N, C-alpha and C positions, 0 to 999 in steps of 0.2 A: 186215654189221652196219649197214645204214642205221637212220638216226631211232630210236637206242635209247639209253635213259636207264641209267644204272648201276642204278636199284631195279629197272626192268624185265629187265635181265640178271640180276640177282640172283635175282629170283623165277622166271625160266626155268631156271636154273642149279640153284635149289631143287627144281623139280617135275622135272626130269631126274635129278637124284640120287635123290630119294624113288620113282622112277618108272621107272627105267632098262630094266626089262623089258617096259614097255610099248610095242608098237609104235607107237600113237598118239603117244606123248611122243618116242620116238625120230624118226618121221617129221616131225612139225612142227620139230624142233629142226633136222634135217636142211636141211629147207626153209628155214628162218632162216637158217643159215649159208649157203645159196645163194643167199639175198639174194631168194627168191621169196616170203616173206611177213616182214611185221615183227615184232619181239619182242612188241609188243601182240598181234598177232593169233594168234601161235603160243600165247601164254598163255591167251587167251580159248578157242581150239579146245581146247587141253589140258583145261582146266576144266569145259568141256562134257560130258566122259566121266565116268560115276558109278564107273568103277573106277579112276580117278587118285586118288591121296593128294594132298591139299594139306594141309600143316601149318605154312602160312605166320600166323605170330602177329599179323601186320600187318591180315591180312584178315578182316574179319566173317564169322562163319557163315551159312550158306545158311539161309534161312528157309522 
C-alpha cells in the first residue's frame, strides 16, 4: 500500500463495499493490495466504469 493517503484508502474501501460484485472493482483492489498500482490509480480505473456505483458525498457529480 505504497504512497496512499487515508482519504484515498477510505474512498477505495467505499467503492469496494458499494461494488463488491463488480469484477473491475475486485481486480483493481487486488492489484492495489499486490502493490501493482497506487490507490489513486485504482480509484481512477474503477470510476471509469459506468456500472460502478460511487456514492461519495465529497465527490462532485459528473457533468
